[in-house]
N, C-alpha and C positions, 0 to 999 in steps of 0.2 A: 477116716472117717469114724467118731464115735457114736453108737448107736443106743437110743433109749425108748422106753415102751411110750414112755409119755414125757411131752415138753409143756410146762406153763410160763407163756409170757405175761410176766406180770406180777407181782410179789403183792398186793395189796389185798385186803381181808379175802375175797374170791380167790385169787393167785393160789396164795399161802393154804385154804382151805381144799383145794383141789389136789394141794402137792401131797396133804398129809393125807387123803384120803387114799389115794394113790398107791401112796407108802402101805398103808392097810392091805392091798390087795397084792403085794407082794412086789409091786413094779418096780422098775429100773427108771428113777424120776430125775429129772434137771428142771430148778426152777428159775428163773432169768429174771433178773430187776434191775433195771440201770437207775435207780433211784436208792430210795430206803425201803428195807422190808416194813410191810403195814401199808405203808402209803397215806391216803388221806382218813385211813380211818384211825391213824394215830397224830399225823403230822398235817394241822391247818385243817382239820376235819371233825368227826365226829368226837374222837377223845377230848383235843383241845378246845371245842367250843362247850361242851357237857362239861368240862371241868370249870372252866370261867363261870356257866351257869351256877352250878352249884355253890360256889363261893360266892356269887351275887346274890342268890335265894338266900343265905344264912346271913348275909350283910343287911338283905330286907326285913328277915324275919326279924333280928336284933333290933333294927330302927324303928320297927313295927312297935315291938315293947319299949322302946325308950321314948318314944314320942307320946305314948300313952300314959308315961310316967313324967313326962314333960322336961325330960334330960335331953342333952344334947346327943346329936346324930352320931354313931360310929362310923367312921373313915377308914378304908383300908390303902394302901398307896397301891398307887399301879406296879410297882415293883415289885411288890409280896405278891399280888394277882399273876404275875408273868412266872415268879418262881415257883407259885404252887403249880404252875399249866407244866411247867418245866421238868418238876419233879414227877407227875404224873406220864409227859411223855416218857421220861428215862425210864421209870417203873417198867412199862408195856415193852419199850425198845428193850431192854436190858430181855425181859423173857423171851422176844424171838431170837436175838443175839446167841442167848445161852441154848437155845432151843435148836437152833440151825447148828451150831459148831458142833453138839453133841451127835446130832444125828449124821455129821458128816464122819465123825468119829467112830460111829457105827458102824463094824465089816461084817459082822455074824447076818443079822436078814435086811438090813436095811441097805437101799442099795440110792444114795441120795447125793443130786449134786446141787450146789447152789452158786450161778454164776452172777459175777455182778457186771452187766453191762448192755447194752442195747442188743432186743433180737428181733430179726428180720426175715420173712419170711420169703425163700429163695422158690419153693415148689412147694406141694401139699404136704411135703414128709420133709423137706430141708429149710433148716433155721442158720440164718448166720447171726454169730455172737460179737459183736465189736465194743471191746474194753480197753483200758488204758494200757495193757499187756500187750494187743493186737487184736488180731480176727481169726475165728476158726467156724467151721461147718459142722453142726451133727443132723444125725438124722432120726425123725421119732414116727413111730406105728401112729401116736394120736398127739393133737396138738390141741392145746388150751388157751385161749386169747383172753386174759382177762386185763389189760391196759388202764383200766379206769375211765376217768372224766378228771377235768378240770372247770373248773367257773367258767359262767359264759362272759365275754365284755362284746359291750357294743362299739360300733365303728365309729358312732359322732362322739365318742366320749374319750378323751385321754384318761386312761387308766396306769399311773405310774406305780400304783402300791404304795404309795407313801402318803397321799392327799387323796386322792380319788382311789378306792381300794376294792379288791374283792375279800373273799374270805381267807386267800392265801397272805395277805398281808395284815387283816384288823388286826389280828394277835403281835403284830413287829413293831406297832406303835410305842413309843417311848414315854407314854403320859395319856392318861384319861382326854379324850378331845374336849374342848368348851360345847362343842355343838357339832352333832354329828346328823345328815339328812341320810336315810336308807330308801334304795330305789327296790319297790320289790315287797311286796303285804305277803307271800307267801309262809310256809312253817320256816326259815330260814331266816329270811327279813323280819318276820314277829319275834323269831330267838335272839337276834342281836339288839332289837328295839327293847324285848324284856332284861337282857343283860344289862346293857346301859342304863336303863330306866331303876333297877334295881341296886344298880353303884350309888344314883343318885348323885352325881359328878358330871353329868352331860347333858345338855336339854336334845333330845332326839326328835326330828321330824321323820315320818314314815309318808312315802308317796305309794299310795294304792290308786291303781286305775280303774279297780272296778268299783262299787257303790259300797262294798265291808272288806275287811281284811280274811283272809283265810276262807274265798271264795267257793273252795270244794268241800268247805264242812256245813254241816248243818248252822240254819243262823243263828240259832240260840247258845252255840258253842262260841262261833263268834261273836257275840255279843257279851259274854263275860269277859275273852280275853280284849275285847276292845274297850270297854267300860274301864278295866283294870290298868292297862297302856295310859288313857287319858287320864285315869286316876294319880298314876305317877309321873305327869306329866307332859307325855308322849303327845305332839299335835301329830293328828293323821289327815292326811290332805285326799282325801276320798274322791273319787270318780276325777281324777285330776290325770291330766297327760304333761308329760314331761317334754318342754319346747326345747331347754337348754340347758348343759351343764357340764361346766367349765373350771378349769383353775384361773383364779384374776388375785394376783398380788400374794399369793401363797395360800389362799382359801379357795374354799369352793363356792359359786354362783351359781344358782339354778332358777330356773324361770317355769312356773306352771301356768296350763290353762284350766280354769274350772268349769262346771257346767254349767254355771251362769254367762260363760264368756268372757270371765273377768279373767286377770293376769295378775300374779303375783311374782315379784322378783326377793328371792331370799339368799343371803350369805350366812354360812358356816363354815366350821374350821377342817372339818374331814366329810366324806363321804362315803357311803357301801353300796357298791352293784349286789342286789341279791335277784339276780334273773335267770336263774339256771345255772344247768352244768351243761356241756357237751362232750362227748365221747371222743377219746383217744385213739383214733383209728386210724391218723395220717403216717405215713413213713412207715409202718411195719410189712411190708409187701402183702396186703391183701388181695390185690389185681394178679401179683406174681401164682400166687395158689387157689385163685380163681373164686376168692371169698366173695358174695355178694352185700353190699350196703344199700340201706334203706335212702328213702330221699334224705332225710335228718342224719344221714351219716351213722346210724347205729347197725349192728351187724346183722342181718336177717337171722333169722334161727327158729327151729322149730325144734320146742322141749328141748333146749340148749345146744343141740347140734344145728351147723351151718348149713349152708347148701353143697358144701364141699364133705363128706360120708366120714372123714375121719379128723375134722376140724372140729373145735366145740367155740361158744361165746358166752361167758359168762361175766353177770356182774354189772356194773354201768355201761358197757361196752352193749349189752344187751337190748337196752330200751324197755326192760321193763318196770321194776321197783328199786329204783336207787337207793338202797337202804346195806349197809354192813350186815343184817343177818340174813336178807336175802342173796348177797351176792355168795355167803358162802353157803347155802341152801342149795343155790345153782348150780355151784363149783361141785358139790356133794353131789347131788343128781347126775349131773355131767359124767362124773367118772364111775359110779356106779350102772349109768347106761351103760358105759364100753365095757366095763367087766363084770358088775353084777348082776345078778337074777331078779332084782326086785322090778316089777312092771308097773309099779304103782305109778303114774304120771305126777308130775311137780302141780303144785296147787300154789295159786294166790289168791286164795279166796279166804284165808285165816290168818292172814298176817299181820301180827299186832303192832303197834305204832306207836310210838310216843313223842309228843311236840312238848318241848322245854321253856312254857310259858309261865304267866300268873294266872291263875293255878297251872298245875300242869293237864295236858291233855294227852290222852291214851283211846286210841282205836282200833276194832278188828272189823271185819265185814262191812256192809253195806251200812251207811247213814241213811236218815230221812227222805231226804232229796234225790239221792241215786235208787233209792225202792220205788220213788215217784217217777224219774227216770225211765226205769226199766218195766214201768208199768204195774209194779207190784202192789196189792192189796197188803196191808200189814197193820198189828196193833204196835201201839208202842206204849212202854210203860217210862217214867221217871219219880225218880227218888231222889229229892235235895239231901245233900249231906247233913244240913242242919236237924235229920233223923237219924244218924249215926252215932253210936254212943263214943265212939273212938274219936271220930271229927271233933265232937262237943269235949272231949277231954283235951284234947287237942289244941283248942282253941282255933281250929281250922273248920267254918263251917260253910265256908263260899263252895259251892260246887254241884256235882250231881250226877247220878247213875243213868242213863237212857240205854235200856233194852229192846231191840225191835226183833219181833218175833212174826212169822208167818199167820196169817188172816183164818186158820183153821182149828181143829180139836187137837191136832199136834205139836201146834205152836213151834215149829222148830225155830232156833236163832237164825236171823239172818243178819245182826251185828249189834254192836255196842259203842257206846262213846262215853267214857270216862271223865270228868272235868274235875278237878280237885287234888289234894295231897294224897299221893302212894296210888293216883291212879294207872299208872304203868301194871303195880302190881295187880290191880282187881281185874285186868279184861282176860289173864290166862286162862282160867278157868273157861272164860265164854270161848275163846279161840279153841280150846281143845273139843269143847263141845261141837263148833262148827263143822270141824276136821270131820269129827265122827259121826256127824249128823244126829245128835241124840236130842228127843226132846226135853224141855227146860225142867221137868218131873223129877231128873238127875241130881240137880242142882236144889231142889223144894225141901231135902230132908237131910243133905249132908250137914255136919255138925262142924261148923266155923270157929276159928280161935276169939273168945271176948276179951277186952272189944276190940273189933279191929274193923279197917274200913272196910274188908270184903264182906263183912255181912249184910252190907248194903244190897249185894245182889240176889242173897237171898229173901231177903224182903221186896224185890222187884219182882223175881219169880212169884213169890207169894201173892202180892197184889195180883199178878194173871190167874194165879189159881182159885183167886177169893177166899184168901185167909192168912191175910196178913196181920202181923200184931196192931199196926194202925191202919185206920181205914182212909181211903182217898176220900171220900164223901166228907169225911172231917176235917182233914188236915189237904184241902183242895189246894194252896197253895205251894205245898212242900210234896205234895205226892200227886202225880198224874198217870191216868190211864185211859187210851185212847186209839182209836180205829181210825187209821187214815185209808180213804179210798184210792183205786189205782189211778180214779180221776184227779186225785188231790184237791177236790173242790171242797170236799168238807171233813171236816172233824168230827167224830162222833165220840163224844165221852163216855167211858164205861168207868164207874162205880161200883164201889161193895156196899153191901147192904150193911 
């Protein structure tokens, strides 16, 4: 029986990051993956959908200019969309493949084995590998479970991945659907609604059981996205309950109940289920190893370590934040906890996220409604993109920055929301300040490149310090500074003199 220092089950973003970090410590590592290295981070997941969004965003931008000049709309064939996605996947896949091959050829310092097959725990140290070549059992001092997740399906809806699909099937269509209904108005549902609305070839319906899309975000953020979806022709069924969805004559028929008691029956060509994901924790031998699961089938952990002291869980199976970047961070942290001297705890407070919508939305830390839920009084400053020179130059003035700070003299940053062009690039300095627990003065005198979108952050900070270029008392519609009490019953507007 071959022995390893670390065995990683699952070769997605989290598992791969764990393997590479273990190599840094000079450990003998085996990475087991039953499918494709990179997982949903490459295939039918983040890279696939975001490549499609980028292309759809370009098409929408071109058509915005075409329509302003009274010219015919630009259209791109679906085959070209698929080809672009395939090229992106190929580029990333080649990087992984070449990297693995060269690592295994390295014999002087690197002791790395890639096993293509299914890994199953036999005990807290033994793992059976089942592959086309047969079966083998290895021993590992430490084990990292990084088996990822899959799209959730609903038991009462037939999901064939051709007519009624999840994110695993949506990119394998042969053409644009003439019409598409999306069940679920969270991030992924709204992203796909944005993508197909941008291309302008599909009538999109979005079923939202809440009273507004993106219910976890502040209302002002959701309103901008919702208004743009509606302008692009998307029909949003708000506060709607899905009564039935089924395949009828090769199409999708669905029935919804509205808040007023009325029902609607609608027929569309395709449907996309976007109702979350479930962890891949079945059939990997957790019971044999004594690993505990939560009620929702996530692996219970404490700072990435499970109830079994040498077994760790990272990425989607841990049930924290199901993002590629967080899976990688958890994986690196788990290895460092095994072998490193770093005692700093893992933190989820300064996670920078991006939603690929129209316009794009980026977030870090708390939003206003989370502050209310936590009973925190705070100061909030908002700056419209129409006040930022780069946005004016780009002719992309829709959006805003919103920074939330503690309601005291120190004004430590609690969170930020950016809605608009380059939003994801704008929040990173704020994420760093949250991690370092630094006050806003750090940003006030920093010299930003001009013109750039991130200058808007500096202007927000200056507003809080009563030394902004434009005064909120004058530009009341574009600049706001207010205090929100812990009771959230009143908003006190603060204006510079």
